[in-house]
C-alpha positions as CSV (number, residue, x, y, z in Angstrom):
1,M,9.5,14.9,12.8
2,P,9.5,18.3,13.0
3,R,10.8,20.7,15.2
4,G,7.6,21.7,17.5
5,S,5.8,18.4,16.5
6,S,3.2,17.2,19.4
7,P,3.9,14.2,21.1
8,K,0.6,13.0,19.7
9,R,2.0,13.4,16.4
10,E,5.1,11.9,17.4
11,R,3.4,8.6,18.8
12,Q,1.6,8.3,15.2
13,Y,4.8,8.5,13.3
14,E,6.4,5.7,15.5
15,H,3.2,3.5,15.6
16,I,3.0,3.8,11.7
17,K,6.9,3.2,10.9
18,E,6.5,0.1,13.2
19,S,3.8,-1.0,11.6
20,A,5.4,-0.5,7.9
21,E,8.1,-2.4,9.6
22,E,6.5,-5.2,10.8
23,R,4.6,-5.6,7.6
24,G,8.0,-6.0,5.9
25,A,8.8,-2.4,4.7
26,S,13.0,-1.6,4.9
27,A,13.3,1.2,7.5
28,G,13.9,3.8,5.3
29,R,10.9,3.4,3.5
30,A,8.9,2.8,6.6
31,K,10.0,5.9,7.7
32,E,9.4,7.8,4.5
33,M,5.5,6.6,4.6
34,A,5.3,7.3,8.7
35,A,6.6,11.1,7.8
36,R,4.2,11.4,4.8
37,T,1.1,10.1,6.4
38,V,2.2,12.3,9.6
39,N,3.1,15.4,7.6
40,K,-0.3,15.0,5.7
41,E,-2.4,14.6,8.6
42,R,-0.7,17.9,10.5
43,A,-1.6,19.9,6.9
44,R,-5.4,18.6,7.1
45,S,-5.1,20.0,11.0
46,G,-3.8,23.3,10.4
47,E,-0.8,22.1,12.5
48,S,1.4,23.3,9.7
49,K,2.5,26.6,8.2
50,T,2.0,25.7,4.4
51,A,-0.2,22.6,3.1
52,S,-0.5,21.6,-0.8
53,R,-3.7,20.9,-1.8
54,S,-3.7,17.4,-2.2
55,S,-3.0,17.1,1.3
56,T,-6.0,19.3,2.4
57,K,-8.2,17.7,-0.1
58,G,-9.3,14.1,-0.7
59,P,-9.7,11.2,1.8
60,S,-7.4,11.3,5.1
61,P,-4.5,8.8,5.2
62,S,-6.4,6.6,7.7
63,K,-9.7,6.8,5.9
64,R,-7.9,5.7,2.4
65,G,-6.4,2.9,4.1
66,G,-3.7,2.2,1.7
67,Q,-6.4,2.1,-1.6
68,R,-3.6,3.2,-3.6
69,S,-0.6,1.5,-2.3
70,G,1.4,-1.0,-5.0
71,K,1.2,-4.7,-4.9
72,G,1.0,-6.8,-2.1
73,S,0.0,-10.5,-1.5
74,Q,-3.1,-9.6,0.1
75,S,-4.3,-6.5,-1.9
76,Q,-4.9,-7.6,-5.4
77,G,-6.6,-4.6,-6.9
78,S,-8.6,-4.3,-9.8
79,Q,-6.7,-6.7,-11.7
80,G,-7.0,-9.4,-9.3
81,Q,-3.8,-12.1,-9.8
82,T,-0.8,-11.8,-11.3
83,Y,0.3,-13.6,-14.2
84,D,2.7,-15.1,-11.7
85,Q,0.5,-16.0,-9.2
86,L,-1.9,-17.8,-12.1
87,Y,0.7,-19.8,-13.7
88,E,1.8,-20.9,-10.3
89,E,-2.1,-22.1,-9.2
90,A,-2.4,-23.4,-13.1
91,K,0.8,-25.7,-11.9
92,R,-0.2,-27.0,-9.4
93,R,-3.5,-28.3,-10.7
94,D,-1.8,-29.6,-13.7
95,I,-3.3,-27.7,-16.4
96,H,-2.1,-28.4,-19.9
97,G,-0.4,-26.0,-22.0
98,R,-0.2,-23.1,-19.5
99,S,3.2,-22.2,-20.7
100,N,1.7,-20.8,-23.5
101,M,-0.9,-19.1,-22.0
102,N,-1.7,-15.9,-21.2
103,K,-2.8,-13.9,-18.4
104,S,-6.4,-14.1,-19.4
105,E,-6.6,-17.7,-21.0
106,L,-4.7,-18.7,-17.7
107,Q,-7.9,-16.7,-16.3
108,R,-10.1,-19.0,-18.2
109,A,-8.3,-22.1,-17.6
110,L,-8.7,-21.6,-14.2
111,G,-12.5,-21.0,-13.9
112,K,-11.8,-17.0,-12.6
């Protein structure tokens, strides 16, 4: 945390970092996510000396809630399940010809 950070921002940083680690992020990644989130909050509330336009415009990190986060088992995004997930489900259901199917064919075979 930057020098002069408020106790509230220190607590926020620790909470975000611990939460990310509990979700399986590495220690380095958890620290990075926490620092970026807290820095953006500081910029939005005028607590920092400088702030980029992207820090002050758009939804806050807490409001956005990971909408643009990458992959994850819970978040399927706009594309739905991955090819590997579809293939494993087809395997469980014993769908014949699955090894020759692409993603859209697997989706059709599974009724998705």
